[in-house]
ZANU-702553 format. One record per residue (C-alpha): residue number from 1; residue in three letters; x, y, z. Coordinates in pm, 1 decimal, always signed. Example, Ala and Ser with C-alpha at 12.3 -4.5 7.8 and 13.67 -1.06 7.14 Angstrom:
ZANU-702553
<pt pos="1" code="ALA" px="+1230.0" py="-450.0" pz="+780.0"/>
<pt pos="2" code="SER" px="+1367.0" py="-106.0" pz="+714.0"/>
This chain:
ZANU-702553
<pt pos="1" code="MET" px="+3203.8" py="-10912.7" pz="-2969.2"/>
<pt pos="2" code="LYS" px="+3445.2" py="-10651.7" pz="-3048.8"/>
<pt pos="3" code="GLU" px="+3192.6" py="-10468.3" pz="-3272.4"/>
<pt pos="4" code="GLU" px="+2919.6" py="-10481.9" pz="-3013.9"/>
<pt pos="5" code="GLU" px="+3146.9" py="-10339.0" pz="-2758.9"/>
<pt pos="6" code="LYS" px="+3250.2" py="-10069.7" pz="-2995.5"/>
<pt pos="7" code="GLN" px="+2881.4" py="-9983.5" pz="-3049.6"/>
<pt pos="8" code="THR" px="+2825.6" py="-9987.8" pz="-2689.7"/>
<pt pos="9" code="LYS" px="+3107.8" py="-9755.0" pz="-2623.6"/>
<pt pos="10" code="LYS" px="+2988.6" py="-9529.5" pz="-2895.2"/>
<pt pos="11" code="THR" px="+2627.6" py="-9537.1" pz="-2750.1"/>
<pt pos="12" code="VAL" px="+2733.2" py="-9453.2" pz="-2400.0"/>
<pt pos="13" code="PRO" px="+2876.6" py="-9112.3" pz="-2477.5"/>
<pt pos="14" code="MET" px="+2573.4" py="-9002.8" pz="-2689.4"/>
<pt pos="15" code="LYS" px="+2342.3" py="-9083.4" pz="-2412.0"/>
<pt pos="16" code="GLY" px="+2556.8" py="-8879.4" pz="-2154.4"/>
<pt pos="17" code="LYS" px="+2550.3" py="-8579.5" pz="-2402.2"/>
<pt pos="18" code="ASN" px="+2169.2" py="-8598.5" pz="-2424.1"/>
<pt pos="19" code="ALA" px="+2145.1" py="-8631.9" pz="-2059.8"/>
<pt pos="20" code="MET" px="+2352.0" py="-8319.5" pz="-2010.4"/>
<pt pos="21" code="LYS" px="+2134.1" py="-8135.4" pz="-2258.5"/>
<pt pos="22" code="LYS" px="+1825.1" py="-8216.2" pz="-2072.1"/>
<pt pos="23" code="ARG" px="+1966.3" py="-8093.8" pz="-1739.7"/>
<pt pos="24" code="TRP" px="+2005.1" py="-7737.5" pz="-1886.6"/>
<pt pos="25" code="VAL" px="+1677.0" py="-7719.8" pz="-2070.3"/>
<pt pos="26" code="TYR" px="+1447.9" py="-7699.4" pz="-1752.9"/>
<pt pos="27" code="PRO" px="+1657.1" py="-7438.2" pz="-1572.2"/>
<pt pos="28" code="ALA" px="+1647.8" py="-7222.6" pz="-1897.8"/>
<pt pos="29" code="VAL" px="+1278.6" py="-7268.1" pz="-1920.6"/>
<pt pos="30" code="TYR" px="+1223.1" py="-7169.6" pz="-1557.1"/>
<pt pos="31" code="LEU" px="+1436.5" py="-6857.1" pz="-1602.6"/>
<pt pos="32" code="SER" px="+1259.7" py="-6752.5" pz="-1916.3"/>
<pt pos="33" code="PHE" px="+914.7" py="-6774.9" pz="-1741.9"/>
<pt pos="34" code="ALA" px="+1053.1" py="-6595.4" pz="-1428.1"/>
<pt pos="35" code="ALA" px="+1180.3" py="-6306.4" pz="-1660.8"/>
<pt pos="36" code="VAL" px="+838.4" py="-6282.6" pz="-1832.5"/>
<pt pos="37" code="ILE" px="+665.1" py="-6273.8" pz="-1499.5"/>
<pt pos="38" code="LEU" px="+895.8" py="-6015.7" pz="-1343.4"/>
<pt pos="39" code="THR" px="+857.7" py="-5795.9" pz="-1647.0"/>
<pt pos="40" code="SER" px="+474.5" py="-5832.2" pz="-1615.5"/>
<pt pos="41" code="VAL" px="+479.3" py="-5717.5" pz="-1267.2"/>
<pt pos="42" code="LEU" px="+718.1" py="-5413.2" pz="-1322.5"/>
<pt pos="43" code="TRP" px="+484.6" py="-5303.1" pz="-1611.8"/>
<pt pos="44" code="TYR" px="+160.3" py="-5346.8" pz="-1411.0"/>
<pt pos="45" code="GLN" px="+316.8" py="-5140.8" pz="-1117.5"/>
<pt pos="46" code="ASN" px="+424.4" py="-4856.3" pz="-1339.8"/>
<pt pos="47" code="ASP" px="+80.0" py="-4860.5" pz="-1520.0"/>
<pt pos="48" code="ALA" px="-85.2" py="-4834.4" pz="-1180.4"/>
<pt pos="49" code="LYS" px="+112.2" py="-4548.6" pz="-1069.7"/>
<pt pos="50" code="ASN" px="+38.7" py="-4353.4" pz="-1397.0"/>
<pt pos="51" code="THR" px="-321.0" py="-4412.2" pz="-1357.3"/>
<pt pos="52" code="GLU" px="-325.2" py="-4295.6" pz="-991.1"/>
<pt pos="53" code="ASN" px="-154.9" py="-3972.0" pz="-1092.2"/>
<pt pos="54" code="ASN" px="-412.1" py="-3909.1" pz="-1363.8"/>
<pt pos="55" code="ASN" px="-709.2" py="-3970.7" pz="-1142.9"/>
<pt pos="56" code="THR" px="-905.3" py="-3658.6" pz="-1019.0"/>
<pt pos="57" code="PRO" px="-867.0" py="-3590.7" pz="-649.8"/>
<pt pos="58" code="GLU" px="-1153.7" py="-3684.3" pz="-446.5"/>
<pt pos="59" code="SER" px="-1171.6" py="-3335.8" pz="-281.5"/>
<pt pos="60" code="ALA" px="-1279.7" py="-3198.0" pz="-627.7"/>
<pt pos="61" code="LEU" px="-1579.0" py="-3422.4" pz="-648.8"/>
<pt pos="62" code="GLU" px="-1912.3" py="-3395.9" pz="-499.2"/>
<pt pos="63" code="ASP" px="-2102.9" py="-3691.6" pz="-341.6"/>
<pt pos="64" code="ASP" px="-2261.8" py="-3785.1" pz="-664.6"/>
<pt pos="65" code="GLY" px="-1914.8" py="-3789.0" pz="-848.0"/>
<pt pos="66" code="THR" px="-1972.4" py="-3490.3" pz="-1041.3"/>
<pt pos="67" code="ALA" px="-1689.2" py="-3228.2" pz="-1066.5"/>
<pt pos="68" code="VAL" px="-1721.4" py="-2888.9" pz="-890.1"/>
<pt pos="69" code="PRO" px="-1614.9" py="-2590.5" pz="-1113.8"/>
<pt pos="70" code="VAL" px="-1330.6" py="-2398.7" pz="-924.4"/>
<pt pos="71" code="SER" px="-1519.3" py="-2068.8" pz="-972.1"/>
<pt pos="72" code="LEU" px="-1795.5" py="-2193.5" pz="-748.4"/>
<pt pos="73" code="THR" px="-1570.9" py="-2296.9" pz="-458.6"/>
<pt pos="74" code="LYS" px="-1503.9" py="-1942.2" pz="-367.5"/>
<pt pos="75" code="GLU" px="-1750.7" py="-1634.0" pz="-360.0"/>
<pt pos="76" code="VAL" px="-1666.9" py="-1306.9" pz="-542.3"/>
<pt pos="77" code="PHE" px="-1817.2" py="-962.9" pz="-512.0"/>
<pt pos="78" code="GLN" px="-2114.2" py="-918.5" pz="-751.5"/>
<pt pos="79" code="MET" px="-2344.8" py="-622.8" pz="-836.3"/>
<pt pos="80" code="PRO" px="-2596.3" py="-590.3" pz="-564.8"/>
<pt pos="81" code="VAL" px="-2895.1" py="-606.0" pz="-793.7"/>
<pt pos="82" code="ALA" px="-3100.1" py="-907.9" pz="-933.0"/>
<pt pos="83" code="ASP" px="-3056.0" py="-801.8" pz="-1288.6"/>
<pt pos="84" code="PRO" px="-2722.4" py="-623.1" pz="-1349.8"/>
<pt pos="85" code="GLU" px="-2795.3" py="-579.1" pz="-1727.5"/>
<pt pos="86" code="ALA" px="-3096.0" py="-354.5" pz="-1638.6"/>
<pt pos="87" code="ILE" px="-2909.1" py="-125.7" pz="-1393.0"/>
<pt pos="88" code="GLU" px="-2655.7" py="+152.5" pz="-1463.9"/>
<pt pos="89" code="VAL" px="-2412.4" py="+338.5" pz="-1236.4"/>
<pt pos="90" code="VAL" px="-2558.2" py="+694.9" pz="-1222.4"/>
<pt pos="91" code="LYS" px="-2287.9" py="+840.0" pz="-979.5"/>
<pt pos="92" code="ASP" px="-1931.5" py="+708.0" pz="-937.4"/>
<pt pos="93" code="PHE" px="-1709.1" py="+680.8" pz="-641.2"/>
<pt pos="94" code="PHE" px="-1515.4" py="+1007.0" pz="-569.9"/>
<pt pos="95" code="SER" px="-1149.3" py="+939.7" pz="-632.2"/>
<pt pos="96" code="SER" px="-856.8" py="+1164.6" pz="-557.1"/>
<pt pos="97" code="GLU" px="-688.8" py="+1024.1" pz="-881.1"/>
<pt pos="98" code="ALA" px="-981.0" py="+1110.3" pz="-1114.4"/>
<pt pos="99" code="THR" px="-1010.6" py="+1417.2" pz="-1332.2"/>
<pt pos="100" code="ALA" px="-1158.1" py="+1739.7" pz="-1212.8"/>
<pt pos="101" code="GLN" px="-1464.5" py="+1671.9" pz="-1426.9"/>
<pt pos="102" code="GLU" px="-1515.5" py="+1314.8" pz="-1297.1"/>
<pt pos="103" code="GLN" px="-1459.8" py="+1441.1" pz="-927.4"/>
<pt pos="104" code="GLU" px="-1728.0" py="+1713.0" pz="-979.4"/>
<pt pos="105" code="ALA" px="-1964.4" py="+1447.0" pz="-1123.0"/>
<pt pos="106" code="ALA" px="-1906.3" py="+1236.9" pz="-785.4"/>
<pt pos="107" code="LEU" px="-2026.5" py="+1508.3" pz="-550.7"/>
<pt pos="108" code="VAL" px="-2346.1" py="+1509.7" pz="-370.3"/>
<pt pos="109" code="PHE" px="-2520.9" py="+1840.7" pz="-277.9"/>
<pt pos="110" code="TYR" px="-2701.4" py="+1830.1" pz="+43.2"/>
<pt pos="111" code="ASN" px="-2808.8" py="+2106.5" pz="+303.9"/>
<pt pos="112" code="ASN" px="-2600.4" py="+2370.9" pz="+101.9"/>
<pt pos="113" code="ILE" px="-2279.5" py="+2164.0" pz="+129.0"/>
<pt pos="114" code="TYR" px="-2096.8" py="+1942.4" pz="-130.6"/>
<pt pos="115" code="TYR" px="-2010.5" py="+1601.0" pz="-13.2"/>
<pt pos="116" code="GLN" px="-1782.6" py="+1332.7" pz="-181.3"/>
<pt pos="117" code="ASN" px="-1965.2" py="+1020.2" pz="-289.0"/>
<pt pos="118" code="ARG" px="-1814.1" py="+728.0" pz="-91.4"/>
<pt pos="119" code="GLY" px="-1983.4" py="+450.7" pz="-298.0"/>
<pt pos="120" code="ILE" px="-2182.9" py="+423.0" pz="-622.0"/>
<pt pos="121" code="ASP" px="-2545.4" py="+504.0" pz="-706.3"/>
<pt pos="122" code="LEU" px="-2744.7" py="+251.6" pz="-906.8"/>
<pt pos="123" code="ALA" px="-3059.5" py="+308.8" pz="-1089.6"/>
<pt pos="124" code="THR" px="-3264.3" py="+187.3" pz="-1389.6"/>
<pt pos="125" code="GLU" px="-3286.7" py="+380.9" pz="-1713.0"/>
<pt pos="126" code="ASP" px="-3667.9" py="+434.3" pz="-1675.4"/>
<pt pos="127" code="GLY" px="-3626.0" py="+524.4" pz="-1309.4"/>
<pt pos="128" code="LYS" px="-3837.3" py="+242.3" pz="-1169.5"/>
<pt pos="129" code="ALA" px="-3774.4" py="+60.5" pz="-836.7"/>
<pt pos="130" code="PHE" px="-3576.4" py="-255.0" pz="-836.5"/>
<pt pos="131" code="ASP" px="-3467.3" py="-532.7" pz="-588.2"/>
<pt pos="132" code="VAL" px="-3135.7" py="-473.5" pz="-400.6"/>
<pt pos="133" code="THR" px="-2941.1" py="-799.8" pz="-323.1"/>
<pt pos="134" code="ALA" px="-2644.3" py="-900.4" pz="-114.0"/>
<pt pos="135" code="ALA" px="-2314.3" py="-856.4" pz="-295.9"/>
<pt pos="136" code="LEU" px="-2168.9" py="-1126.6" pz="-91.2"/>
<pt pos="137" code="SER" px="-2273.2" py="-1373.7" pz="+176.5"/>
<pt pos="138" code="GLY" px="-2246.2" py="-1233.5" pz="+530.1"/>
<pt pos="139" code="ASN" px="-2417.8" py="-1139.4" pz="+851.7"/>
<pt pos="140" code="VAL" px="-2663.8" py="-846.9" pz="+867.4"/>
<pt pos="141" code="VAL" px="-2528.4" py="-619.3" pz="+1137.2"/>
<pt pos="142" code="LYS" px="-2746.1" py="-314.8" pz="+1084.6"/>
<pt pos="143" code="VAL" px="-3104.5" py="-235.0" pz="+972.8"/>
<pt pos="144" code="ALA" px="-3222.2" py="+119.2" pz="+1042.9"/>
<pt pos="145" code="LYS" px="-3423.6" py="+397.2" pz="+911.6"/>
<pt pos="146" code="ASP" px="-3220.7" py="+718.8" pz="+858.1"/>
<pt pos="147" code="PRO" px="-3392.2" py="+1051.3" pz="+802.5"/>
<pt pos="148" code="ALA" px="-3149.9" py="+1150.8" pz="+523.2"/>
<pt pos="149" code="LEU" px="-3036.2" py="+807.9" pz="+379.6"/>
<pt pos="150" code="GLY" px="-3374.3" py="+624.2" pz="+406.1"/>
<pt pos="151" code="TRP" px="-3345.1" py="+248.1" pz="+503.6"/>
<pt pos="152" code="VAL" px="-2994.6" py="+132.7" pz="+560.5"/>
<pt pos="153" code="VAL" px="-2879.5" py="-220.3" pz="+571.3"/>
<pt pos="154" code="GLU" px="-2516.7" py="-331.4" pz="+640.5"/>
<pt pos="155" code="VAL" px="-2373.5" py="-680.2" pz="+594.9"/>
<pt pos="156" code="GLU" px="-2049.1" py="-782.4" pz="+758.5"/>
<pt pos="157" code="HIS" px="-1806.4" py="-1020.3" pz="+585.3"/>
<pt pos="158" code="ASP" px="-1461.5" py="-1160.3" pz="+683.4"/>
<pt pos="159" code="LYS" px="-1129.5" py="-962.2" pz="+711.4"/>
<pt pos="160" code="GLY" px="-1304.0" py="-628.0" pz="+835.2"/>
<pt pos="161" code="VAL" px="-1497.3" py="-594.6" pz="+504.3"/>
<pt pos="162" code="VAL" px="-1859.6" py="-445.9" pz="+527.4"/>
<pt pos="163" code="THR" px="-2105.2" py="-382.7" pz="+245.7"/>
<pt pos="164" code="HIS" px="-2346.6" py="-97.0" pz="+284.4"/>
<pt pos="165" code="TYR" px="-2684.0" py="-56.1" pz="+117.6"/>
<pt pos="166" code="SER" px="-2892.6" py="+269.1" pz="+152.6"/>
<pt pos="167" code="SER" px="-3164.4" py="+479.7" pz="-15.8"/>
<pt pos="168" code="LEU" px="-3396.8" py="+176.0" pz="+33.7"/>
<pt pos="169" code="ALA" px="-3762.4" py="+236.3" pz="+33.7"/>
<pt pos="170" code="SER" px="-3831.8" py="-101.3" pz="+214.4"/>
<pt pos="171" code="VAL" px="-3623.0" py="-377.5" pz="+368.4"/>
<pt pos="172" code="SER" px="-3652.0" py="-752.6" pz="+374.1"/>
<pt pos="173" code="VAL" px="-3401.3" py="-850.6" pz="+637.2"/>
<pt pos="174" code="LYS" px="-3353.6" py="-783.6" pz="+1003.9"/>
<pt pos="175" code="GLN" px="-3039.0" py="-747.1" pz="+1214.9"/>
<pt pos="176" code="GLY" px="-2879.4" py="-1075.8" pz="+1294.0"/>
<pt pos="177" code="ASP" px="-2984.6" py="-1257.5" pz="+971.4"/>
<pt pos="178" code="GLN" px="-2742.0" py="-1464.7" pz="+775.6"/>
<pt pos="179" code="VAL" px="-2776.4" py="-1384.5" pz="+419.7"/>
<pt pos="180" code="LYS" px="-2653.0" py="-1564.5" pz="+94.3"/>
<pt pos="181" code="GLN" px="-2513.3" py="-1390.8" pz="-205.2"/>
<pt pos="182" code="GLY" px="-2793.4" py="-1264.4" pz="-408.7"/>
<pt pos="183" code="ALA" px="-3052.0" py="-1260.9" pz="-118.5"/>
<pt pos="184" code="VAL" px="-3302.7" py="-973.9" pz="-156.4"/>
<pt pos="185" code="LEU" px="-3231.8" py="-704.3" pz="+107.3"/>
<pt pos="186" code="GLY" px="-3481.1" py="-436.1" pz="+15.5"/>
<pt pos="187" code="GLN" px="-3607.4" py="-233.6" pz="-271.2"/>
<pt pos="188" code="ALA" px="-3457.1" py="+92.3" pz="-407.2"/>
<pt pos="189" code="GLY" px="-3628.0" py="+426.7" pz="-331.4"/>
<pt pos="190" code="GLU" px="-3554.4" py="+790.6" pz="-308.7"/>
<pt pos="191" code="ASN" px="-3389.3" py="+978.8" pz="-14.2"/>
<pt pos="192" code="ALA" px="-3338.3" py="+1326.1" pz="+125.5"/>
<pt pos="193" code="TYR" px="-2957.6" py="+1306.0" pz="+92.1"/>
<pt pos="194" code="ASP" px="-2949.3" py="+1276.4" pz="-282.8"/>
<pt pos="195" code="LYS" px="-3284.0" py="+1418.8" pz="-418.1"/>
<pt pos="196" code="ASP" px="-3129.2" py="+1453.7" pz="-781.3"/>
<pt pos="197" code="ALA" px="-3068.7" py="+1084.2" pz="-807.8"/>
<pt pos="198" code="LYS" px="-3448.0" py="+1001.3" pz="-758.6"/>
<pt pos="199" code="VAL" px="-3513.8" py="+631.3" pz="-727.8"/>
<pt pos="200" code="HIS" px="-3173.7" py="+481.8" pz="-671.9"/>
<pt pos="201" code="ALA" px="-2971.4" py="+243.9" pz="-450.9"/>
<pt pos="202" code="HIS" px="-2656.7" py="+363.4" pz="-277.7"/>
<pt pos="203" code="PHE" px="-2382.4" py="+84.1" pz="-231.9"/>
<pt pos="204" code="GLU" px="-2059.0" py="+105.7" pz="-45.6"/>
<pt pos="205" code="VAL" px="-1765.9" py="-127.3" pz="+36.7"/>
<pt pos="206" code="ARG" px="-1575.2" py="-52.1" pz="+339.4"/>
<pt pos="207" code="LYS" px="-1243.9" py="-214.4" pz="+471.2"/>
<pt pos="208" code="ASP" px="-1187.4" py="-144.7" pz="+845.5"/>
<pt pos="209" code="GLY" px="-1425.0" py="+134.3" pz="+823.4"/>
<pt pos="210" code="GLU" px="-1278.2" py="+315.2" pz="+532.3"/>
<pt pos="211" code="ALA" px="-1465.0" py="+336.9" pz="+210.6"/>
<pt pos="212" code="VAL" px="-1308.9" py="+185.3" pz="-91.8"/>
<pt pos="213" code="ASP" px="-1416.8" py="+209.2" pz="-458.2"/>
<pt pos="214" code="PRO" px="-1664.5" py="-75.5" pz="-520.4"/>
<pt pos="215" code="VAL" px="-1541.9" py="-109.3" pz="-881.1"/>
<pt pos="216" code="MET" px="-1216.5" py="-243.4" pz="-710.7"/>
<pt pos="217" code="ALA" px="-1408.9" py="-523.3" pz="-553.0"/>
<pt pos="218" code="TRP" px="-1592.1" py="-674.1" pz="-859.9"/>
<pt pos="219" code="ASP" px="-1499.0" py="-1026.5" pz="-926.9"/>
<pt pos="220" code="GLN" px="-1278.2" py="-1038.2" pz="-625.4"/>
<pt pos="221" code="SER" px="-1300.2" py="-1238.1" pz="-321.8"/>
<pt pos="222" code="VAL" px="-1281.8" py="-1092.9" pz="+26.7"/>
<pt pos="223" code="ALA" px="-937.0" py="-1201.9" pz="+76.0"/>
<pt pos="224" code="GLN" px="-821.5" py="-1053.2" pz="-259.0"/>
<pt pos="225" code="LEU" px="-1000.8" py="-733.0" pz="-180.5"/>
<pt pos="226" code="ALA" px="-836.0" py="-704.3" pz="+154.3"/>
<pt pos="227" code="SER" px="-497.3" py="-767.3" pz="+12.5"/>
<pt pos="228" code="ALA" px="-539.3" py="-519.4" pz="-262.4"/>
<pt pos="229" code="VAL" px="-663.2" py="-240.5" pz="-19.0"/>
<pt pos="230" code="GLU" px="-339.9" py="-306.5" pz="+208.7"/>
<pt pos="231" code="ASP" px="-107.7" py="-280.4" pz="-87.5"/>
<pt pos="232" code="SER" px="-289.0" py="+36.5" pz="-206.7"/>
<pt pos="233" code="ARG" px="-248.8" py="+188.2" pz="+159.4"/>
<pt pos="234" code="LYS" px="+110.5" py="+91.6" pz="+159.9"/>
<pt pos="235" code="GLU" px="+184.2" py="+270.5" pz="-175.9"/>
<pt pos="236" code="MET" px="-6.2" py="+563.6" pz="-72.9"/>
<pt pos="237" code="LYS" px="+190.1" py="+594.4" pz="+250.2"/>
<pt pos="238" code="LYS" px="+520.5" py="+559.4" pz="+58.0"/>
<pt pos="239" code="ALA" px="+420.2" py="+834.4" pz="-192.7"/>
<pt pos="240" code="GLU" px="+337.1" py="+1061.9" pz="+96.4"/>
<pt pos="241" code="GLU" px="+687.2" py="+997.9" pz="+262.8"/>
<pt pos="242" code="GLN" px="+846.5" py="+1058.6" pz="-59.0"/>
<pt pos="243" code="LYS" px="+660.6" py="+1375.9" pz="-115.3"/>
<pt pos="244" code="ALA" px="+743.1" py="+1500.2" pz="+231.9"/>
<pt pos="245" code="ALA" px="+1120.5" py="+1422.0" pz="+174.2"/>
<pt pos="246" code="GLU" px="+1119.6" py="+1612.4" pz="-151.6"/>
<pt pos="247" code="GLU" px="+948.3" py="+1907.8" pz="+15.4"/>
<pt pos="248" code="GLN" px="+1201.7" py="+1918.3" pz="+300.5"/>
<pt pos="249" code="LYS" px="+1492.5" py="+1893.2" pz="+51.8"/>
<pt pos="250" code="LYS" px="+1354.0" py="+2181.2" pz="-142.6"/>
<pt pos="251" code="ALA" px="+1302.3" py="+2398.0" pz="+164.3"/>
<pt pos="252" code="GLU" px="+1672.8" py="+2338.0" pz="+263.3"/>
<pt pos="253" code="GLU" px="+1802.5" py="+2431.8" pz="-85.9"/>
<pt pos="254" code="GLN" px="+1607.2" py="+2758.8" pz="-59.2"/>
<pt pos="255" code="LYS" px="+1775.1" py="+2876.9" pz="+267.0"/>
<pt pos="256" code="PRO" px="+2027.5" py="+3168.3" pz="+242.2"/>
<pt pos="257" code="ALA" px="+2380.2" py="+3070.5" pz="+171.4"/>
<pt pos="258" code="GLU" px="+2508.3" py="+3232.6" pz="+486.1"/>
<pt pos="259" code="GLU" px="+2302.0" py="+3002.1" pz="+704.9"/>
<pt pos="260" code="LYS" px="+2464.7" py="+2677.1" pz="+547.1"/>
<pt pos="261" code="LYS" px="+2821.5" py="+2821.3" pz="+619.4"/>
<pt pos="262" code="PRO" px="+2985.0" py="+2672.0" pz="+917.4"/>
<pt pos="263" code="ALA" px="+3046.6" py="+2867.6" pz="+1214.9"/>
<pt pos="264" code="ALA" px="+3398.9" py="+3040.7" pz="+1260.0"/>
<pt pos="265" code="PRO" px="+3618.9" py="+2858.5" pz="+1509.2"/>
<pt pos="266" code="LYS" px="+3653.8" py="+3047.2" pz="+1844.8"/>
<pt pos="267" code="ALA" px="+3972.1" py="+3207.4" pz="+1935.1"/>
<pt pos="268" code="ASP" px="+4184.7" py="+3068.7" pz="+2221.1"/>
<pt pos="269" code="ASP" px="+4090.4" py="+3238.9" pz="+2549.8"/>
<pt pos="270" code="LYS" px="+4446.4" py="+3297.5" pz="+2617.3"/>
<pt pos="271" code="GLY" px="+4554.2" py="+3408.8" pz="+2268.3"/>
<pt pos="272" code="GLY" px="+4250.7" py="+3643.0" pz="+2268.4"/>
<pt pos="273" code="LYS" px="+4337.2" py="+3791.3" pz="+2614.6"/>
<pt pos="274" code="ASP" px="+4693.5" py="+3863.2" pz="+2521.3"/>
<pt pos="275" code="THR" px="+4586.9" py="+4031.0" pz="+2198.1"/>
<pt pos="276" code="LYS" px="+4343.5" py="+4244.9" pz="+2376.0"/>
<pt pos="277" code="ASP" px="+4586.6" py="+4338.4" pz="+2634.2"/>
<pt pos="278" code="THR" px="+4841.4" py="+4421.2" pz="+2374.4"/>
<pt pos="279" code="LYS" px="+4608.4" py="+4626.0" pz="+2183.9"/>
<pt pos="280" code="GLY" px="+4494.9" py="+4808.6" pz="+2494.5"/>
<pt pos="281" code="THR" px="+4847.1" py="+4886.0" pz="+2598.7"/>
<pt pos="282" code="LYS" px="+4936.1" py="+5014.1" pz="+2266.9"/>
<pt pos="283" code="ASP" px="+4624.6" py="+5219.8" pz="+2245.5"/>
<pt pos="284" code="GLY" px="+4700.7" py="+5351.2" pz="+2596.7"/>
<pt pos="285" code="LYS" px="+5041.8" py="+5440.5" pz="+2516.8"/>
<pt pos="286" code="ASP" px="+4944.6" py="+5623.6" pz="+2200.6"/>
<pt pos="287" code="GLY" px="+4669.0" py="+5805.1" pz="+2382.2"/>
<pt pos="288" code="LYS" px="+4911.2" py="+5927.2" pz="+2646.6"/>
<pt pos="289" code="ASP" px="+5164.3" py="+6054.6" pz="+2382.2"/>
<pt pos="290" code="ALA" px="+4889.1" py="+6235.6" pz="+2205.4"/>
<pt pos="291" code="ASN" px="+4775.8" py="+6397.5" pz="+2533.0"/>
<pt pos="292" code="ARG" px="+5128.2" py="+6501.7" pz="+2604.7"/>
<pt pos="293" code="GLU" px="+5171.0" py="+6658.6" pz="+2274.2"/>
<pt pos="294" code="GLN" px="+4835.4" py="+6843.0" pz="+2308.0"/>
<pt pos="295" code="GLU" px="+4940.2" py="+6981.5" pz="+2623.0"/>
<pt pos="296" code="SER" px="+5276.5" py="+7093.4" pz="+2507.9"/>
<pt pos="297" code="SER" px="+5101.7" py="+7276.5" pz="+2214.8"/>
<pt pos="298" code="SER" px="+4861.3" py="+7436.8" pz="+2445.9"/>
<pt pos="299" code="GLN" px="+5132.5" py="+7554.6" pz="+2686.7"/>
<pt pos="300" code="SER" px="+5333.2" py="+7709.9" pz="+2390.1"/>
<pt pos="301" code="ALA" px="+5012.1" py="+7891.5" pz="+2264.8"/>
<pt pos="302" code="GLU" px="+4951.3" py="+8038.1" pz="+2621.6"/>
<pt pos="303" code="ASP" px="+5324.6" py="+8154.8" pz="+2636.5"/>
<pt pos="304" code="THR" px="+5285.0" py="+8309.7" pz="+2298.0"/>
<pt pos="305" code="ASP" px="+4958.5" py="+8489.1" pz="+2386.1"/>
<pt pos="306" code="ALA" px="+5086.7" py="+8632.4" pz="+2720.9"/>
<pt pos="307" code="PRO" px="+5306.2" py="+8911.0" pz="+2590.1"/>
<pt pos="308" code="ALA" px="+5022.7" py="+9046.0" pz="+2375.0"/>
<pt pos="309" code="GLU" px="+4783.7" py="+9057.5" pz="+2673.9"/>
<pt pos="310" code="SER" px="+5060.0" py="+9241.0" pz="+2863.5"/>
<pt pos="311" code="ASP" px="+5086.4" py="+9503.5" pz="+2584.4"/>
<pt pos="312" code="GLU" px="+4712.9" py="+9548.0" pz="+2574.8"/>
<pt pos="313" code="THR" px="+4713.4" py="+9596.7" pz="+2938.1"/>
<pt pos="314" code="SER" px="+4978.6" py="+9854.5" pz="+2908.7"/>
<pt pos="315" code="ALA" px="+4798.4" py="+10039.3" pz="+2642.0"/>
<pt pos="316" code="ASP" px="+4482.7" py="+10042.8" pz="+2842.2"/>
<pt pos="317" code="ASP" px="+4673.4" py="+10168.6" pz="+3132.5"/>
<pt pos="318" code="SER" px="+4826.7" py="+10433.2" pz="+2926.6"/>
<pt pos="319" code="GLY" px="+4488.6" py="+10549.5" pz="+2794.9"/>
<pt pos="320" code="ALA" px="+4361.8" py="+10568.2" pz="+3132.7"/>
<pt pos="321" code="SER" px="+4650.2" py="+10786.4" pz="+3247.6"/>
<pt pos="322" code="GLU" px="+4563.2" py="+11025.4" pz="+2971.0"/>
């Protein structure tokens, strides 16, 4: 009995220990699973964010899902011809910054007067006619036949920019038309204004009515061109103001030295009056003394001459008596 009791006592604690171990097993397993699940969720969220950031924005896709090149989302100025490689510039824009030789080449002789070329003249090497196209999309605001310039077409764009096409033998548009970039406006021809150019097309770019060098517009958008023109005008105005200031400074430096001297301070009225009075009194006194001395000398001379006259009179009288 005693041995059985001992074995029972020994067995009971062992069962208690096993039970205690089983109680901690399940919570540990649950915690492990929870940690794995939480880690998986966090990893998935981070991966989803990275994927979202790497995706292409929908605004850069067309309806069919193909990407749109950035260069096609904004128009830039192009040569106003269908085939730029077959065209050459035969007369440049007259620039004040060009050399004397370049300026001379950019003059147009018409009606015995030389005019500055306010655009560029385009022609083919063989002198044949060619199609003139819109350098940029816009609204046709003028189509007219000019006796000197030939057919003239003007297209209006944003920000006060207008493109001008002249020396056209014929036109393909009318006023009020909306034209796309590259649309044919007419065909190059000859005009009376520049006979020496023969068959050519005259092209101008104007900002707020002022002609600008078309070369400045190539591969530029309307906004970029407008900004560049404004910056150029500001720099020109600043240079003119600086030049005027330098000329004024130079003129002031060339003035006589006496003009730069400050004016002498005016004498006090009271002091000036006293000085004048004192001087006058002194001069008057000296004058009176001089007059008195002169009168005295004259009187002495008269007294000296008187006896001589008496002697002469006596002599005359004596002669008369004889």
